DSSP file (Angstrom, degrees, kcal/mol; ACC not computed):
  #  RESIDUE AA STRUCTURE BP1 BP2  ACC     N-H-->O    O-->H-N    N-H-->O    O-->H-N    TCO  KAPPA ALPHA  PHI   PSI    X-CA   Y-CA   Z-CA
    1    1 A M              0   0    0      0, 0.0     2,-0.4     0, 0.0     0, 0.0   0.000 360.0 360.0 360.0 138.3  -19.7  -26.2  -57.1
    2    2 A V        -     0   0    0     63,-0.1    63,-2.6     4,-0.0     2,-0.1  -0.754 360.0-142.6 -90.7 133.1  -19.3  -29.5  -59.0
    3    3 A T  B  >  -A   64   0A   0     -2,-0.4     4,-2.3    61,-0.2     5,-0.2  -0.425  22.8-112.8 -87.1 164.3  -16.7  -32.0  -57.6
    4    4 A T  H  > S+     0   0    0     59,-2.8     4,-2.7     1,-0.2     5,-0.2   0.859 118.2  55.0 -66.7 -35.2  -14.4  -34.2  -59.4
    5    5 A T  H  > S+     0   0    0     58,-0.2     4,-2.5     2,-0.2    -1,-0.2   0.876 108.8  45.6 -57.6 -44.8  -16.3  -37.1  -58.2
    6    6 A T  H  > S+     0   0    0      2,-0.2     4,-2.5     1,-0.2     5,-0.2   0.931 115.4  48.8 -69.2 -44.5  -19.7  -35.9  -59.5
    7    7 A R  H  X S+     0   0    0     -4,-2.3     4,-2.4     1,-0.2    -2,-0.2   0.964 114.1  44.5 -61.4 -49.5  -18.0  -34.9  -62.8
    8    8 A D  H  X S+     0   0    0     -4,-2.7     4,-1.9     1,-0.2    -2,-0.2   0.865 113.6  50.1 -65.1 -37.4  -16.3  -38.3  -63.2
    9    9 A A  H  X S+     0   0    0     -4,-2.5     4,-2.8     2,-0.2    -1,-0.2   0.913 111.3  50.0 -66.2 -44.5  -19.6  -40.2  -62.1
   10   10 A L  H  X S+     0   0    0     -4,-2.5     4,-2.9     1,-0.2    -2,-0.2   0.883 109.8  50.7 -55.2 -44.6  -21.6  -38.2  -64.7
   11   11 A F  H  X S+     0   0    0     -4,-2.4     4,-2.4    -5,-0.2    -1,-0.2   0.909 111.5  47.7 -67.3 -40.1  -19.0  -39.0  -67.4
   12   12 A A  H  X S+     0   0    0     -4,-1.9     4,-2.7     2,-0.2    -2,-0.2   0.958 112.3  48.6 -63.7 -51.9  -19.2  -42.7  -66.6
   13   13 A A  H  X S+     0   0    0     -4,-2.8     4,-2.7     1,-0.2     5,-0.3   0.928 112.6  49.7 -57.6 -45.6  -23.0  -42.8  -66.6
   14   14 A L  H  X S+     0   0    0     -4,-2.9     4,-2.4     1,-0.2    -1,-0.2   0.914 111.2  47.0 -57.1 -44.0  -23.0  -40.9  -69.9
   15   15 A A  H  X S+     0   0    0     -4,-2.4     4,-1.9     2,-0.2    -2,-0.2   0.859 112.4  51.4 -70.0 -38.2  -20.5  -43.3  -71.6
   16   16 A L  H  X S+     0   0    0     -4,-2.7     4,-2.0     2,-0.2    -1,-0.2   0.913 111.6  46.6 -60.8 -44.7  -22.4  -46.2  -70.3
   17   17 A G  H  X S+     0   0    0     -4,-2.7     4,-2.4     1,-0.2     5,-0.2   0.897 111.0  50.5 -60.6 -44.6  -25.7  -44.9  -71.7
   18   18 A L  H  X S+     0   0    0     -4,-2.4     4,-2.6    -5,-0.3     5,-0.3   0.913 110.7  50.7 -66.6 -37.5  -24.2  -44.1  -75.0
   19   19 A A  H  X S+     0   0    0     -4,-1.9     4,-2.0     1,-0.2    -2,-0.2   0.877 110.9  49.4 -60.1 -38.9  -22.7  -47.7  -75.1
   20   20 A L  H  X S+     0   0    0     -4,-2.0     4,-2.4     2,-0.2    -2,-0.2   0.914 112.9  44.5 -77.4 -38.7  -26.0  -49.1  -74.3
   21   21 A V  H  X S+     0   0    0     -4,-2.4     4,-1.6     2,-0.2    -2,-0.2   0.961 118.5  44.9 -67.8 -49.4  -28.0  -46.9  -77.2
   22   22 A I  H  X S+     0   0    0     -4,-2.6     4,-2.8    -5,-0.2    -1,-0.2   0.881 111.6  53.9 -64.4 -34.6  -25.2  -47.7  -79.7
   23   23 A G  H  X S+     0   0    0     -4,-2.0     4,-2.9    -5,-0.3    -1,-0.2   0.923 103.5  54.1 -67.7 -41.4  -25.3  -51.4  -78.6
   24   24 A V  H  < S+     0   0    0     -4,-2.4    -1,-0.2     1,-0.2    -2,-0.2   0.957 115.3  43.3 -54.0 -48.2  -29.2  -51.6  -79.2
   25   25 A T  H >< S+     0   0    0     -4,-1.6     3,-2.0     1,-0.2     4,-0.4   0.959 114.3  47.4 -60.2 -58.9  -28.5  -50.4  -82.8
   26   26 A A  H >< S+     0   0    0     -4,-2.8     3,-1.2     1,-0.3    -1,-0.2   0.847 109.6  52.8 -60.8 -37.1  -25.4  -52.5  -83.5
   27   27 A F  T 3< S+     0   0    0     -4,-2.9    -1,-0.3     1,-0.3    -2,-0.2   0.419  96.8  68.4 -82.4   5.6  -27.0  -55.7  -82.2
   28   28 A C  T <  S+     0   0    0     -3,-2.0    -1,-0.3    -5,-0.2    -2,-0.2   0.651  93.1  71.3 -91.3 -13.6  -30.1  -55.2  -84.5
   29   29 A Y  S <  S-     0   0    0     -3,-1.2     5,-0.1    -4,-0.4     0, 0.0  -0.516 100.1 -83.9-100.5 165.0  -27.9  -55.8  -87.6
   30   30 A P    >>  -     0   0    0      0, 0.0     4,-1.0     0, 0.0     3,-0.8  -0.316  38.5-114.7 -69.1 155.7  -26.4  -59.2  -88.6
   31   31 A V  H >> S+     0   0    0      1,-0.2     4,-0.8     2,-0.2     3,-0.5   0.869 110.6  59.7 -52.1 -44.8  -23.2  -60.3  -87.1
   32   32 A G  H 34 S+     0   0    0      1,-0.2    -1,-0.2     2,-0.2     4,-0.2   0.812 113.5  35.6 -58.0 -35.8  -21.2  -60.2  -90.2
   33   33 A S  H <4 S+     0   0    0     -3,-0.8    -1,-0.2     1,-0.1    -2,-0.2   0.490 124.4  41.4 -99.6  -4.9  -21.8  -56.4  -90.8
   34   34 A S  H <X S+     0   0    0     -4,-1.0     4,-2.0    -3,-0.5    -2,-0.2   0.164  75.6 108.0-130.2  24.5  -21.8  -55.4  -87.2
   35   35 A Y  H  X S+     0   0    0     -4,-0.8     4,-2.5     1,-0.2     5,-0.1   0.964  83.6  47.3 -59.6 -51.0  -18.9  -57.3  -85.5
   36   36 A F  H  > S+     0   0    0      2,-0.2     4,-2.1     1,-0.2     5,-0.2   0.927 113.2  45.3 -61.3 -51.0  -16.7  -54.3  -85.2
   37   37 A P  H  > S+     0   0    0      0, 0.0     4,-2.5     0, 0.0    -1,-0.2   0.891 113.8  51.4 -57.6 -39.2  -19.3  -51.9  -83.7
   38   38 A R  H  X S+     0   0    0     -4,-2.0     4,-2.3     2,-0.2    -2,-0.2   0.948 109.4  50.7 -62.4 -45.9  -20.5  -54.7  -81.3
   39   39 A S  H  X S+     0   0    0     -4,-2.5     4,-2.0     1,-0.2    -1,-0.2   0.921 113.9  43.8 -57.2 -52.1  -16.9  -55.3  -80.2
   40   40 A L  H  X S+     0   0    0     -4,-2.1     4,-2.9     2,-0.2    -1,-0.2   0.851 112.3  52.2 -62.7 -39.6  -16.4  -51.5  -79.5
   41   41 A V  H  X S+     0   0    0     -4,-2.5     4,-2.4     2,-0.2    -2,-0.2   0.934 111.6  46.7 -70.3 -44.6  -19.8  -51.1  -77.8
   42   42 A V  H  X S+     0   0    0     -4,-2.3     4,-2.2     2,-0.2    -2,-0.2   0.866 115.0  46.8 -63.9 -39.4  -19.0  -54.0  -75.4
   43   43 A F  H  X S+     0   0    0     -4,-2.0     4,-2.5     2,-0.2    -2,-0.2   0.898 113.9  48.3 -64.3 -44.2  -15.5  -52.6  -74.7
   44   44 A M  H  X S+     0   0    0     -4,-2.9     4,-1.9     2,-0.2    -2,-0.2   0.889 112.1  48.2 -60.0 -46.2  -16.9  -49.2  -74.2
   45   45 A G  H  X S+     0   0    0     -4,-2.4     4,-2.0     2,-0.2    -2,-0.2   0.927 113.0  47.3 -71.8 -43.5  -19.6  -50.4  -71.8
   46   46 A V  H  X S+     0   0    0     -4,-2.2     4,-2.9     1,-0.2     5,-0.2   0.966 114.3  47.4 -61.2 -50.2  -17.2  -52.5  -69.7
   47   47 A M  H  X S+     0   0    0     -4,-2.5     4,-2.3     1,-0.2    -1,-0.2   0.863 112.5  48.8 -60.1 -36.3  -14.6  -49.7  -69.4
   48   48 A S  H  X S+     0   0    0     -4,-1.9     4,-2.7     2,-0.2    -1,-0.2   0.827 111.6  49.1 -71.0 -33.2  -17.3  -47.2  -68.5
   49   49 A A  H  X S+     0   0    0     -4,-2.0     4,-1.8     2,-0.2    -2,-0.2   0.914 111.8  49.4 -68.5 -44.3  -18.7  -49.5  -65.9
   50   50 A I  H  X S+     0   0    0     -4,-2.9     4,-2.6     2,-0.2    -2,-0.2   0.931 111.9  48.2 -60.7 -44.9  -15.2  -50.1  -64.5
   51   51 A Y  H  X S+     0   0    0     -4,-2.3     4,-2.5     1,-0.2     5,-0.2   0.940 111.4  50.0 -63.7 -44.3  -14.5  -46.4  -64.3
   52   52 A G  H  X S+     0   0    0     -4,-2.7     4,-2.0     1,-0.2    -1,-0.2   0.840 109.8  50.7 -63.1 -27.8  -17.9  -45.7  -62.6
   53   53 A F  H  X S+     0   0    0     -4,-1.8     4,-2.0     2,-0.2    -1,-0.2   0.905 110.4  50.0 -71.7 -44.0  -17.2  -48.4  -60.1
   54   54 A R  H  X S+     0   0    0     -4,-2.6     4,-1.4     2,-0.2    -2,-0.2   0.882 111.8  49.2 -61.3 -39.3  -13.7  -46.8  -59.4
   55   55 A V  H  < S+     0   0    0     -4,-2.5    -1,-0.2     1,-0.2    -2,-0.2   0.922 109.1  51.0 -64.4 -45.5  -15.3  -43.4  -59.0
   56   56 A W  H >< S+     0   0    0     -4,-2.0     3,-0.8    -5,-0.2    -2,-0.2   0.839 109.6  49.4 -64.8 -32.7  -17.8  -44.7  -56.7
   57   57 A R  H 3< S+     0   0    0     -4,-2.0     3,-0.3     1,-0.2    -1,-0.2   0.766 113.7  46.1 -76.1 -25.8  -15.3  -46.4  -54.4
   58   58 A S  T >< S+     0   0    0     -4,-1.4     3,-1.3    -3,-0.2    -1,-0.2   0.032  73.4 119.8-111.4  26.4  -13.1  -43.3  -54.2
   59   59 A R  G X   +     0   0    0     -3,-0.8     3,-0.8     1,-0.2    -1,-0.2   0.655  58.2  75.4 -61.6 -15.9  -15.8  -40.8  -53.5
   60   60 A A  G 3  S+     0   0    0     -3,-0.3    -1,-0.2     1,-0.3    -2,-0.1   0.754  88.3  59.8 -67.1 -28.4  -14.4  -39.7  -50.2
   61   61 A G  G <  S+     0   0    0     -3,-1.3    -1,-0.3     2,-0.0    -2,-0.1  -0.063  73.9 157.0 -96.1  36.3  -11.6  -37.7  -51.8
   62   62 A A    <   -     0   0    0     -3,-0.8    -3,-0.0   -58,-0.1   -59,-0.0  -0.310  14.9-179.8 -64.4 143.4  -13.8  -35.3  -53.8
   63   63 A Q        -     0   0    0      3,-0.0   -59,-2.8   -61,-0.0   -58,-0.2  -0.931  41.4 -80.5-136.4 157.4  -12.2  -32.0  -54.7
   64   64 A P  B     -A    3   0A   0      0, 0.0   -61,-0.2     0, 0.0     2,-0.2  -0.431  55.9-116.2 -62.1 134.6  -13.6  -28.9  -56.7
   65   65 A A        -     0   0    0    -63,-2.6     2,-0.3     1,-0.1   -63,-0.1  -0.487  22.3-135.7 -74.4 141.2  -13.4  -29.8  -60.4
   66   66 A R        -     0   0    0     -2,-0.2     2,-0.1     1,-0.1    -1,-0.1  -0.733  25.2-107.0 -94.5 152.4  -11.2  -27.7  -62.5
   67   67 A S        -     0   0    0     -2,-0.3     2,-0.2     1,-0.1    -1,-0.1  -0.447  35.0-108.7 -73.0 140.9  -12.4  -26.5  -65.9
   68   68 A V        -     0   0    0     -2,-0.1     2,-0.2     1,-0.1    -1,-0.1  -0.602  41.7 -99.0 -73.5 144.9  -10.9  -28.1  -69.0
   69   69 A G     >  -     0   0    0     -2,-0.2     4,-2.1     1,-0.2     5,-0.2  -0.360  27.9-156.7 -71.4 119.3   -8.6  -25.8  -70.9
   70   70 A A  H  > S+     0   0    0     -2,-0.2     4,-2.3     1,-0.2    -1,-0.2   0.810  93.5  60.6 -70.8 -20.4  -10.6  -24.4  -73.7
   71   71 A W  H  > S+     0   0    0      2,-0.2     4,-2.6     1,-0.2    -1,-0.2   0.951 104.5  48.7 -64.6 -47.0   -7.4  -23.7  -75.6
   72   72 A A  H  > S+     0   0    0      1,-0.2     4,-2.3     2,-0.2    -2,-0.2   0.852 112.3  47.9 -62.6 -36.8   -6.6  -27.5  -75.5
   73   73 A A  H  X S+     0   0    0     -4,-2.1     4,-2.5     2,-0.2     5,-0.2   0.900 109.6  53.7 -68.6 -37.3  -10.1  -28.4  -76.8
   74   74 A F  H  X S+     0   0    0     -4,-2.3     4,-2.1     2,-0.2     5,-0.2   0.926 110.0  47.3 -60.2 -45.1   -9.8  -25.8  -79.5
   75   75 A I  H  X S+     0   0    0     -4,-2.6     4,-2.8     2,-0.2     5,-0.2   0.953 112.6  48.9 -62.1 -49.4   -6.5  -27.3  -80.7
   76   76 A A  H  X S+     0   0    0     -4,-2.3     4,-1.7     1,-0.2    -2,-0.2   0.942 114.4  43.7 -56.2 -48.7   -7.9  -30.9  -80.7
   77   77 A F  H  X S+     0   0    0     -4,-2.5     4,-1.7     1,-0.2    -1,-0.2   0.806 115.6  49.4 -69.8 -30.5  -11.1  -30.0  -82.6
   78   78 A T  H  X S+     0   0    0     -4,-2.1     4,-2.4    -5,-0.2    -1,-0.2   0.856 110.3  48.9 -73.8 -34.8   -9.1  -27.9  -85.0
   79   79 A A  H  X S+     0   0    0     -4,-2.8     4,-2.0    -5,-0.2    -2,-0.2   0.827 111.0  51.8 -76.7 -24.9   -6.5  -30.6  -85.6
   80   80 A I  H  X S+     0   0    0     -4,-1.7     4,-2.2    -5,-0.2    -1,-0.2   0.905 109.9  49.3 -70.3 -42.9   -9.4  -33.1  -86.2
   81   81 A A  H  X S+     0   0    0     -4,-1.7     4,-2.2     2,-0.2    -2,-0.2   0.944 113.5  46.0 -61.6 -50.1  -11.0  -30.7  -88.8
   82   82 A I  H  X S+     0   0    0     -4,-2.4     4,-2.3     1,-0.2    -2,-0.2   0.906 111.5  53.2 -64.3 -41.7   -7.6  -30.3  -90.6
   83   83 A C  H  X S+     0   0    0     -4,-2.0     4,-1.5     2,-0.2    -1,-0.2   0.874 105.0  52.0 -55.3 -44.8   -7.0  -34.1  -90.5
   84   84 A A  H  X S+     0   0    0     -4,-2.2     4,-0.6     1,-0.2    -1,-0.2   0.892 114.9  44.2 -65.9 -40.9  -10.3  -34.9  -92.1
   85   85 A S  H  < S+     0   0    0     -4,-2.2     4,-0.5     1,-0.2     3,-0.3   0.816 110.5  54.6 -69.2 -32.7   -9.4  -32.4  -94.9
   86   86 A A  H >X>S+     0   0    0     -4,-2.3     4,-2.9     1,-0.2     3,-1.0   0.796  91.9  71.9 -69.4 -30.5   -5.9  -33.5  -95.3
   87   87 A I  H 3X5S+     0   0    0     -4,-1.5     4,-1.5     1,-0.3    -1,-0.2   0.926  97.0  50.4 -50.5 -50.2   -6.8  -37.1  -95.8
   88   88 A K  H 3<5S+     0   0    0     -4,-0.6    55,-1.8    -3,-0.3    -1,-0.3   0.773 119.2  37.3 -62.9 -28.5   -8.2  -36.3  -99.3
   89   89 A I  H <45S+     0   0    0     -3,-1.0    55,-2.1    -4,-0.5    56,-0.3   0.925 132.2  15.6 -96.4 -48.5   -4.9  -34.5 -100.2
   90   90 A I  H  <5S-     0   0    0     -4,-2.9     4,-0.3     1,-0.2    -3,-0.2   0.486 109.6-108.6-110.4  -3.9   -1.9  -36.3  -98.8
   91   91 A G     X< -     0   0    0     -4,-1.5     4,-2.1    -5,-0.9     5,-0.2   0.065  28.8 -74.7  93.9 164.0   -3.5  -39.6  -97.9
   92   92 A Y  H  > S+     0   0    0     48,-0.4     4,-2.8     1,-0.2     5,-0.2   0.907 119.6  44.1 -61.6 -58.5   -4.6  -41.6  -94.9
   93   93 A D  H  > S+     0   0    0      1,-0.2     4,-1.3     2,-0.2    -1,-0.2   0.806 116.0  46.8 -67.7 -31.5   -1.2  -42.9  -93.4
   94   94 A A  H  > S+     0   0    0     -4,-0.3     4,-2.6     2,-0.2     5,-0.2   0.941 115.2  46.8 -74.8 -45.2    0.7  -39.5  -93.7
   95   95 A T  H  X S+     0   0    0     -4,-2.1     4,-2.5     1,-0.2    -2,-0.2   0.911 111.7  49.8 -59.6 -42.6   -2.2  -37.6  -92.3
   96   96 A T  H  X S+     0   0    0     -4,-2.8     4,-1.9     2,-0.2    -1,-0.2   0.810 111.9  47.8 -67.7 -31.2   -2.6  -40.0  -89.5
   97   97 A F  H  X S+     0   0    0     -4,-1.3     4,-2.7    -5,-0.2     5,-0.3   0.943 115.6  45.3 -72.0 -48.9    1.1  -39.9  -88.6
   98   98 A L  H  X S+     0   0    0     -4,-2.6     4,-2.6     2,-0.2     5,-0.2   0.880 112.5  52.2 -64.8 -43.9    1.1  -36.0  -88.7
   99   99 A F  H  X S+     0   0    0     -4,-2.5     4,-2.3    -5,-0.2     5,-0.2   0.941 114.9  40.5 -60.6 -51.6   -2.1  -35.8  -86.7
  100  100 A L  H  X S+     0   0    0     -4,-1.9     4,-2.2     2,-0.2     5,-0.2   0.928 117.3  46.4 -74.6 -36.7   -0.8  -38.0  -84.0
  101  101 A F  H  X S+     0   0    0     -4,-2.7     4,-2.3     1,-0.2     5,-0.2   0.952 115.5  46.6 -63.0 -48.7    2.7  -36.6  -83.8
  102  102 A G  H  X S+     0   0    0     -4,-2.6     4,-1.7    -5,-0.3    -2,-0.2   0.867 111.4  50.2 -69.4 -35.7    1.5  -33.0  -83.9
  103  103 A L  H  X>S+     0   0    0     -4,-2.3     4,-2.9    -5,-0.2     5,-0.5   0.911 112.7  47.5 -56.1 -47.2   -1.2  -33.5  -81.3
  104  104 A I  H  X5S+     0   0    0     -4,-2.2     4,-1.3    -5,-0.2    -2,-0.2   0.874 114.0  46.7 -70.5 -31.6    1.2  -35.2  -78.9
  105  105 A M  H  <5S+     0   0    0     -4,-2.3     4,-0.4    -5,-0.2    -1,-0.2   0.847 117.5  42.3 -72.8 -30.8    3.8  -32.6  -79.4
  106  106 A T  H  <5S+     0   0    0     -4,-1.7    -2,-0.2    -5,-0.2    -3,-0.2   0.962 129.4  24.1 -76.5 -55.1    1.4  -29.7  -79.0
  107  107 A L  H  <5S+     0   0    0     -4,-2.9    -3,-0.2    -5,-0.2    -2,-0.2   0.695 126.1  48.8 -88.0 -22.3   -0.7  -30.9  -76.0
  108  108 A G  S  <<S-     0   0    0     -4,-1.3    -3,-0.2    -5,-0.5    -1,-0.2   0.542 110.9-107.9 -96.2  -8.1    1.9  -33.3  -74.5
  109  109 A G        -     0   0    0     -4,-0.4     3,-0.4     1,-0.1    -1,-0.2  -0.032  20.3 -99.5  90.1 156.9    4.9  -31.1  -74.4
  110  110 A R  S    S+     0   0    0      1,-0.2     3,-0.4    -4,-0.1    -1,-0.1   0.420  92.9  94.3 -96.5  -0.1    8.0  -31.0  -76.5
  111  111 A Q  S    S+     0   0    0      1,-0.2     2,-0.6    -3,-0.2    -1,-0.2   0.761  85.3  46.2 -70.2 -20.1   10.4  -32.8  -74.1
  112  112 A R     >  +     0   0    0     -3,-0.4     4,-2.0     1,-0.2    -1,-0.2  -0.572  58.2 154.2-124.3  74.7   10.0  -36.4  -75.5
  113  113 A I  H  > S+     0   0    0     -2,-0.6     4,-1.8    -3,-0.4    -1,-0.2   0.893  75.4  54.2 -66.8 -39.7   10.2  -36.2  -79.3
  114  114 A L  H  > S+     0   0    0      1,-0.2     4,-2.1     2,-0.2    -1,-0.2   0.883 110.7  47.3 -66.5 -41.7   11.4  -39.9  -79.7
  115  115 A A  H  > S+     0   0    0      1,-0.2     4,-2.4     2,-0.2    -1,-0.2   0.900 111.4  47.6 -71.3 -36.8    8.5  -41.0  -77.7
  116  116 A A  H  X S+     0   0    0     -4,-2.0     4,-2.1     2,-0.2    -2,-0.2   0.838 113.1  51.7 -69.7 -31.9    5.9  -38.9  -79.6
  117  117 A L  H  X S+     0   0    0     -4,-1.8     4,-3.0    -5,-0.2     5,-0.2   0.914 111.1  47.1 -65.6 -44.1    7.6  -40.3  -82.9
  118  118 A A  H  X S+     0   0    0     -4,-2.1     4,-2.3     2,-0.2     5,-0.2   0.950 115.3  45.5 -66.1 -49.5    7.2  -44.0  -81.5
  119  119 A V  H  X S+     0   0    0     -4,-2.4     4,-2.9     2,-0.2     5,-0.2   0.897 112.2  51.3 -63.8 -43.0    3.6  -43.5  -80.6
  120  120 A A  H  X S+     0   0    0     -4,-2.1     4,-2.2     2,-0.2     5,-0.2   0.931 116.5  39.8 -51.4 -61.3    2.8  -41.7  -83.9
  121  121 A V  H  X S+     0   0    0     -4,-3.0     4,-2.3     2,-0.2    -2,-0.2   0.861 117.0  48.5 -70.6 -31.3    4.3  -44.6  -86.0
  122  122 A G  H  X S+     0   0    0     -4,-2.3     4,-2.1    -5,-0.2    -2,-0.2   0.876 114.3  45.8 -74.9 -40.1    3.0  -47.3  -83.8
  123  123 A G  H  X S+     0   0    0     -4,-2.9     4,-1.9    -5,-0.2    -2,-0.2   0.847 113.6  49.2 -67.2 -35.4   -0.6  -45.8  -83.8
  124  124 A T  H  X S+     0   0    0     -4,-2.2     4,-2.5    -5,-0.2     5,-0.3   0.966 113.4  48.2 -75.0 -50.7   -0.5  -45.2  -87.6
  125  125 A A  H  X S+     0   0    0     -4,-2.3     4,-2.3    -5,-0.2     5,-0.2   0.891 112.7  47.3 -63.3 -34.6    0.7  -48.9  -88.1
  126  126 A T  H  X S+     0   0    0     -4,-2.1     4,-2.7     2,-0.2     5,-0.3   0.946 112.9  46.9 -67.6 -42.1   -2.0  -50.4  -85.8
  127  127 A L  H  X S+     0   0    0     -4,-1.9     4,-2.2     1,-0.2     5,-0.4   0.935 113.9  50.4 -69.2 -37.1   -4.8  -48.4  -87.4
  128  128 A H  H  X>S+     0   0    0     -4,-2.5     4,-1.6     2,-0.2     5,-1.0   0.928 114.4  43.4 -63.3 -49.0   -3.5  -49.4  -90.9
  129  129 A V  I  X>S+     0   0    0     -4,-2.3     5,-2.7    -5,-0.3     4,-0.7   0.915 116.7  47.8 -63.5 -41.8   -3.3  -53.1  -90.0
  130  130 A T  I  <>S+     0   0    0     -4,-2.7     5,-1.1    -5,-0.2    -2,-0.2   0.916 122.6  28.3 -65.4 -44.9   -6.6  -53.1  -88.3
  131  131 A F  I  <5S+     0   0    0     -4,-2.2     6,-3.1    -5,-0.3     5,-0.2   0.946 129.8  32.0 -83.0 -53.3   -8.6  -51.3  -90.9
  132  132 A F  I  <5S+     0   0    0     -4,-1.6    -3,-0.2    -5,-0.4    -2,-0.1   0.748 129.4  27.6 -84.4 -30.7   -6.9  -52.1  -94.2
  133  133 A V  I  <<S+     0   0    0     -5,-1.0    -3,-0.2    -4,-0.7    -4,-0.1   0.844 129.7  30.2-101.1 -55.0   -5.5  -55.7  -93.6
  134  134 A L  I   <S+     0   0    0     -5,-2.7    -3,-0.2    -6,-0.2    -4,-0.2   0.899 131.1  30.9 -76.7 -36.8   -7.8  -57.3  -91.1
  135  135 A L  S   <S-     0   0    0     -5,-1.1    -3,-0.2    -6,-0.3    -1,-0.2   0.701  95.1-133.4 -96.2 -20.0  -11.1  -55.6  -91.7
  136  136 A G        +     0   0    0     -5,-0.2    -4,-0.2     1,-0.2     2,-0.2   0.844  40.1 168.3  70.3  34.8  -10.6  -55.1  -95.5
  137  137 A V        -     0   0    0     -6,-3.1    -1,-0.2    -7,-0.1    -2,-0.1  -0.606  39.9-111.6 -78.4 140.5  -11.8  -51.4  -95.4
  138  138 A A        -     0   0    0     -2,-0.2    -1,-0.1     1,-0.1     3,-0.0  -0.409  34.7-109.5 -71.2 152.6  -11.0  -49.7  -98.7
  139  139 A R        -     0   0    0      1,-0.1     2,-0.2    -7,-0.1    -1,-0.1  -0.517  33.2-106.9 -77.6 145.8   -8.4  -47.0  -98.5
  140  140 A P        -     0   0    0      0, 0.0   -48,-0.4     0, 0.0    -1,-0.1  -0.534  37.2-116.7 -69.7 136.4   -9.6  -43.4  -98.8
  141  141 A E        -     0   0    0     -2,-0.2     2,-0.3   -50,-0.1   -50,-0.1  -0.418  38.3-178.9 -69.5 151.7   -8.6  -41.9 -102.1
  142  142 A S        -     0   0    0    -52,-0.1   -53,-0.3     1,-0.1   -54,-0.1  -0.906  36.2-115.7-144.5 169.8   -6.2  -38.9 -101.9
  143  143 A L  S    S+     0   0    0    -55,-1.8   -53,-0.2    -2,-0.3   -54,-0.2   0.915 106.0  17.6 -68.3 -49.1   -4.4  -36.6 -104.4
  144  144 A F              0   0    0    -55,-2.1   -54,-0.2   -56,-0.1   -55,-0.1   0.886 360.0 360.0-100.6 -46.7   -0.8  -37.6 -103.8
  145  145 A F              0   0    0    -56,-0.3   -55,-0.1    -4,-0.0   -52,-0.1   0.365 360.0 360.0-115.1 360.0   -0.4  -41.0 -102.0
């Protein structure tokens, strides 16, 4: 039986390995065109190393791992597929807001609607400013907005 410590250590190792593989590719390109992927790779590598260290330090409290709910995974992947399709129809900002709000309400529970609204608005605004204002990425075309 797999313990939570084994599962978490495997996840940290895979995330660090993925960061290293992507990092090798990202650092082969000029800085101007690969600044954002380089930043994400460094962040991902540092976070996975920190997580792996925390798992290694707390290995004494290992418990049998519970399986991830298949229903929650199905909802998340279906929402991503719908979101990718809806961007072309209703626009990036509206789709991102509806995706974040709907996923929070579905998976997080319906008790905190104001918190879900705040996170959805804040997340949408942060993504909008990051990609369209700071990085100058072209907005995806849509049918309505």
